[in-house]
N, C-alpha and C positions, 0 to 999 in steps of 0.2 A: 517345218514348223516345230518338230520337237526339238531340233538343234537351236533354234532361236529361244524357245523358252528356257531350255538348260542354260544357255548363255546369259540370259536376262536374270536367272534365279542366282547364278554365280556373282554377278555383278552387285546384287542387292546384298548377298552375305558378305562381300568384301567391303562394301560401303558401310555396312554396320559394324564390322570389326575395327575400321578405321575411327569411327564415331565414337566407339567404347574407349579407344586408346586416348582420344582427346579429353576425355571427362576429367574433372578435377579429382583429387584423390579423396576428398569427402564423399563425392559420389560414388568412386570406384569402391570404397570401403563401406557402402551403405549395407551391404548384405551380411557383412561381419561385425556390425555395430554391437550386436546382442552379446558377443564374447568378450568385448573389451570392458574395462572397469568404468564405471559411470563417473562423469564430469571431472575427467582427468585429461590434461592436456599432453603435449609432447615432452614436457618436462616433469611429468609425474607429479604435479602440484595441483592440490584442489583448486577448481575455477572460482569457487565462491569466497575464497579468502579475501578479506578486503585489501586494497592495495596498499594502505599505509601501515599493514601488519609486518612487524619485522620478524626476524628468525627467532629472536629470544622470546619475543610475545607469543609467537605462534606456538612455542613449544610449552607454554604455559596454558594452552587452551585444549578442549576436548572436541572431538569430532564426533558428532551424533547424528544417527539417521533421523530424517524427518518424516513426514507423512507420505510422501512420495517414493521413499526409499532411497533418495539421494542423500549423499553426505553433506552434512551442514556443519559450520563452525560455531561452537558455543563457548564462550569465555568462562574459565573457571571462576566460580562465584566469589572466592576469597580474593582473587586478583582484581574482579571488577570492584568490588565494594572498596578495596585499598586505592585503586585508581580514581574513583569517584571522590573519595575523601581527599586526595591530593589536589585534584581539579577544584574542588570547593575551597580549599584553603588558598590556593594560589590566584584564583580567578575571581572570588568573590569580593565585593566591595569591602574596603577597611573602614571600620568605625573609629578604632582607637589604635595609634601606635604608641609603643612604649619604648624609650630609648634610654639605654643603661650602659653607661661607661664603666670599665672595671680594670683592675690590676691587681693580680694575683688573689682571686677570690674563689679558688677551687671548692673549698669547703662549702661556701654559703651557696653556690649556684643551684644544686639540686632542690633544697629547701625553698630558694626563692623562686624557682620555677613552678613548684607545686602551688604555692601560694598565689602566684600570678595567674594560673590556669583557674583555680577556684573563684578568683575575683572577677576575671575578664570574661568568663563564661556567663556571667549574669550582667556585668556592666556593659560589655560590647556585644553581647548575644552572639558569642563565638566568631565575631567578625573582627579580628584584631591581629595584630603582628607585634612581636617584641624583637628588638633589635639589639643585640650585644656588641659592644664595641671593645674588643680586646686591645688595650693600650700598651702592647708589648709585655705582656704577662711572662714570667720567668718560671712559673709552676705549671701545673697540669691544667691550668683553667681552660685552655683551648680544646684539650681532649674531651673534658666534661661537656664543654658547649657543642662539640661535635656530635656526641651522643645524644645530646637533648634536641638538636636539630634533625637527627635521623629518626627520631620517634615523633616530631611534629615539625613540619616544615614552616609553621608560622613563627617559630622561634628562629631567627635569622643571625648569622654571625659575621663580623666584619673584624678582620685581625690585622693590626698594625706591624710593620716589620720591627719597629722600635717605639719606646715611650715618646708620644708627642705631647701629652698633656690632656686635661680634662676638657678645654675648650676646643681643641682640634677633634676629640671624640664626639663632643656634642655637634659640632659643625657637620662631620660627615653624617651623623645619625639623623639630623634635620633635614639633609639633602636626600637621604634615603626614605624618610617616612612618608606614607601615603595616606595615614587616616586624617580624619577631619579634626580629630584631637589628639594632641601629642603630649605624652606623660613623660617626665624624666624622672630618674631616681637613682640612687646609689645600689650597688650590688651587695653591700656589706651586711644586709637585714636590719640595718638601723631605721631605714624607712619602711613604713608598714603598707603593703599592697592595698589592704582594706581601706585605706583613706582615697584611694582613687575615686570611689564613688562620691565622696564628699567634695572632692575638687571640681568634678564634673559638674556637679549640682550648683557649686557657686559660679562656674562658668555660664551656665544656663540662666542665670540672673542678669546677664549683660555684659560681662567682663570678657576680656580677651587674654589675660594671663592671670592665674591664681598661684601664689607661691605659699608654700607651707611655712609655718611659724613653729619651730621647736619650742614651745613655751616651757616644758619641762624636759631638760636636756639631761642625758645620761653620759656626760663627758667629764673628764677632769678639769679642775680649776683653771689650769693653764690654758685651756682652749676656750672656755666660756667667758672669763673675763675680758681678755682681749677682743673676742668676738663682739661682745656687748659694745665696745669702745668703737670698734671698726663699723658697727652697723649704725651707731649713733652719727658719726661723722658722715658715712655715705647718704644717710636718710637726710641730714641737714643740706649737704652739698647738692644732691640731687633733686630735692624738692618733693619727694615722695615719701610718705610716712609709712615705713615698714619696720618690723621688728628683727626680721631675720632674711637678709638678701641671700646669703649663701647656702640656704637650705637646697638640698638636691632634688626635693619632692616638689615638683611644679606641674601645673598643666596649662597648655598653650592651645589657642586656636591655630588652624593650619596657617593662616595668614601671617600669624606672628614669626613663626618658625621659618617661613619662607622668606621674610623681610629683614630679619637681624642678621648681622654679621657678626659671627663669633670667631674670634682670634686670640692668640697670646693667651692672657688669663681673664678674658672678659666674661667668662662664665659666671663670676660673682656679682656682675652688674647687669644681668639680663632684664631684670624688672625695671631698672633705671633706663636701659636702652629702650626697652619698649614704651616706657612712659614718655620719653622724649621724642619717639616716633608718633605719638598721638594714640597709642593703644590704652585702654582702660584696664588698670592693674590694681589687685587687691591681695589680701592674704588671709588665711584660716589657721587656726591652731591645729596641729596634727601630731600623732603619737610618734614618740621617738623611742627606740629601743637601744638597750647596751649593746656594744659590739659583741658577737658570740665567737668569732673566729679571727684570727690574724691581728694586725695591728694597723693604726691609721697611716696613710701614705702621705700626709701633710705634716710639715713642721712648722716651728714658730717663725720662720723667715717668710711664711707666705702673707703675714700682715704688713710687714715692709714692703714686699712687692705689691700687695694689693692697694696700699696707698698711692704708689706710683702709678699703678694701672688706673686708679681713679682720676688722676689728674690727666691721664691720657683719654679716658673717656670724656671727661669734662671738656677737654679742647677739641676732641674730634667730632663730637656731637653737638655742643651748644654753641662752639664758636668757629667751627670749620667753615662757615659760609660768612661769617663776620669776624675776621681776625682783628681788625682795628678796634672792636669793642674791648678786646682782652688786652692787646698790647698798648692800645692807646689810653686805656684807663690806667693801667699800672704805670706806664710812662708819663702820663700827665701829674699823676700823684706825686712820683719822685721828683719830676722837674719842679712843681710847685713847693715841695719841701725844700729843694737845694735853693730855689730862688728866694724864698722866705728868710733861709738862714743866711745867706749872703746880703740880702736887703737890711737884716737886722744888724750884722756886722758893719756894713757900709754906713749906716747911721750913726752907730757908735764911734766910727773912725772920723766921720765928718765933726763930731762934737768933742774929739780930742780925747775920748775915754778909752781907747784901745789902739794898738798897732796891728796892722794885717799881717805883718811879717811874722808874728810869733803866735798867730791864732791858727792852728791846724783845721779849725771848724770851717774856715773860710775855703780851704781846698775841698774839704768834704762836700760842702754846698755845690761847688763848681762840678764836682764828680756827679752828684746826684742829677744836676741839670744835663750833663752830657748823656748819661745812661738814659734818662727820660726822654731825650730827643731821639736817641737811637731807637729805644722801644717803639716810639710813635712811627718812625720811620719804616720799622719792620712790619707794623700794622699796615701801613699803606701799600707796601710792596705786596702784602698778603691779599689785600683788597683788589689789587690789579690781577693777581693770579685768579682770584676766584671769579672776578667779571670775564676774563677770558675763557674760563673753563665753564661758564655758566649754561652753554648750550647742552652740556652733557649733564645737567643737574638731574637728581633723582628725587621724587617726592613720593611719600607714602600716600596713596589714594584708597580711601575706605571702600568706596562703592561708586558704580556708575549706573545711570539710568537712560 
């Protein structure tokens, strides 16, 4: 009996030893848990660090003991405030977008930025963005803009590889803008940011585009006199009565900038383009300052190019869907003049008062008839092309219910 009891006791101890060997490590080390560091895993990393915390961010944080004696991660107060500010600037709704094309304006940018911050803090209630378009500057403008962006990420910068022109800069800025209201202005400090609230107030009266009118200009006469003539012709041809089409300070509703197609040198005619698309356009007098730094980037040749662009705008907007109205009108007029001239000479010849062989006017009349018929033919061909492409027609829709 004693032998059997000893044998049974030996088997029980052997079975217990086998069970202990099969237990997981977490169970085996239960007795030694008090000697280990709290909340540490096999890689010696705190277990309560958030998964999205990078090594760089973790180095900026402080590990403080909590009420239970365990280590807890607390972000540095300065870093947390800075991150919150960045999130607010990048994720909050944008009320106003300011698009500013520029070329070699390094001296004007710091002062312009300060004025914009002061004005937009009230007008946009801090919910704004400023988009600088560096149109191939050769000075230190981009370095200045880079410093401005590092201090406040609401001031964005787009840099072109070369100079493409103001229209290209505006087109890129319009595509980038997220605000419900878009303001355009020049970077040379001649446009006053304090006029932005006045432009917005006029928009709120029911208009879609408000253009500035430099009623008292601080420019030399060789710019003001041709500009007045240019504005008069443009106003007459476009049918919209404005005093200053080319003022850089304008306010747009978001629908306008997302609808207009700006290319070439069409920035001069944005009010006319908007008017022909059915938007409501007006203007208000704005303050104009003398240039403080640098010199003007536009020469006298811009007025000749401007009139050529006016013809382009006139044709591509008012007659692009009805080419026969343009070519047919001109062609019919020339053909009638030519026909009347030849009819008059024919009557004189039949009465024996003249000889057609020594009258060059007869050939001129025939030439007018031929040119007129050709223009009418161009119009008919254009109508055929418009009809075939009518399925891709685009129309400006104001609203849907």
